[in-house]
C-alpha positions in Angstrom: -73.8 6.6 -56.3 -75.4 3.1 -55.4 -72.2 0.4 -54.2 -73.5 -2.2 -57.0 -72.6 0.5 -59.3 -69.2 2.4 -57.8 -67.5 -1.6 -57.0 -68.4 -2.4 -60.9 -66.8 0.9 -62.0 -64.3 -0.2 -59.3 -63.6 -3.9 -60.8 -63.8 -2.2 -64.4 -61.1 0.4 -63.6 -58.7 -2.2 -61.6 -58.6 -4.7 -64.6 -57.5 -2.2 -66.4 -55.0 -1.6 -64.4 -55.8 1.4 -62.3 -58.1 2.4 -59.2 -60.7 5.0 -59.2 -59.6 8.3 -56.7 -62.3 10.2 -54.5 -61.5 13.9 -53.6 -64.7 14.9 -52.0 -65.0 14.2 -48.4 -68.7 14.0 -48.3 -67.9 10.4 -51.1 -65.2 9.8 -49.3 -67.4 8.8 -46.3 -70.1 7.1 -48.5 -67.2 5.1 -49.3 -66.1 4.3 -45.9 -70.0 3.8 -44.9 -70.7 1.4 -48.0 -67.0 -0.3 -46.5 -68.1 -0.5 -43.3 -72.2 -2.3 -43.7 -71.0 -4.1 -46.5 -67.9 -5.9 -44.4 -71.1 -5.9 -41.1 -73.2 -7.6 -43.8 -70.8 -9.9 -44.9 -70.0 -11.3 -41.6 -73.0 -12.5 -40.2 -72.8 -14.0 -37.2 -69.3 -15.1 -37.1 -69.6 -15.6 -32.7 -72.2 -17.9 -33.4 -70.1 -20.0 -35.5 -67.3 -19.4 -34.0 -68.5 -21.0 -30.5 -69.8 -23.8 -33.3 -66.7 -24.8 -35.0 -64.2 -23.5 -32.1 -64.1 -26.9 -29.7 -61.0 -26.7 -28.7 -57.7 -24.0 -28.5 -56.5 -25.7 -31.9 -59.6 -25.3 -34.3 -59.1 -21.2 -33.7 -55.6 -21.0 -34.9 -56.2 -21.6 -39.4 -58.4 -19.0 -38.7 -56.1 -16.5 -36.6 -52.9 -17.4 -38.8 -55.2 -17.2 -42.1 -56.3 -13.6 -41.0 -52.6 -12.5 -39.9 -51.3 -14.0 -43.1 -53.1 -11.5 -45.0 -53.3 -8.7 -42.5 -49.3 -8.7 -43.3 -49.2 -8.6 -46.6 -51.5 -6.0 -47.0 -48.9 -3.6 -43.9 -45.8 -4.8 -46.3 -48.0 -3.3 -49.0 -48.5 -0.6 -47.0 -45.2 -0.3 -46.1 -44.7 0.4 -50.1 -47.1 3.4 -50.5 -45.0 5.0 -47.4 -41.8 4.7 -49.3 -43.4 6.0 -52.4 -45.1 9.0 -50.7 -41.7 9.3 -48.9 -39.4 9.5 -52.0 -42.4 11.6 -54.2 -42.8 14.5 -51.2 -46.3 13.1 -50.6 -47.7 16.1 -47.8 -46.2 14.6 -43.4 -49.4 14.3 -42.5 -50.4 11.8 -45.5 -46.9 10.5 -44.5 -47.1 10.4 -41.0 -50.9 9.0 -40.9 -49.9 5.8 -43.1 -46.3 5.4 -40.7 -49.2 4.9 -38.1 -51.0 2.5 -40.2 -48.1 0.1 -41.1 -46.5 0.6 -37.1 -50.1 -0.6 -36.1 -50.4 -3.3 -38.7 -46.7 -4.7 -37.6 -48.2 -4.7 -33.9 -51.1 -6.4 -35.4 -49.3 -9.4 -36.6 -47.3 -9.4 -33.6 -50.4 -10.3 -31.4 -51.8 -12.2 -33.7 -49.0 -14.6 -33.5 -48.7 -14.1 -30.0 -52.1 -15.9 -30.6 -51.3 -18.1 -32.8 -48.8 -19.7 -29.7 -51.3 -19.6 -27.2 -53.1 -21.9 -29.1 -51.1 -24.9 -29.4 -49.8 -23.5 -25.6 -53.2 -23.7 -23.8 -53.1 -27.2 -26.1 -50.1 -29.1 -24.8 -51.0 -27.6 -20.8 -55.1 -29.9 -21.2 -52.7 -32.6 -23.2 -50.6 -32.5 -20.3 -53.2 -32.1 -17.8 -54.9 -35.0 -18.5 
């Protein structure tokens, strides 16, 4: 199914409080591929934009903070999914995968917080050397 049609169908389902589910591995692989292609297409030339915009350490900070906030919100959502999966006795392999994702997500938010702190530290070091 074309991505535009799937996206429209997903948007309609979401508007009515439900989501489409996929049980065919071929459909899942196609969806994952489409998600990746869309993300890379929408990303454009981030390197050139970031090089132009991020003239010092503090200029990096807002973007990193934004990404951390989005990831943290998603990880907390996935914690709820994990709790629901445990409470419903869903397959152990699914629960293990969700645990891995949640743990990794929390680790990523810690790394991003450390990166935000590094922007301020780098700025302080530059200021004190001047």
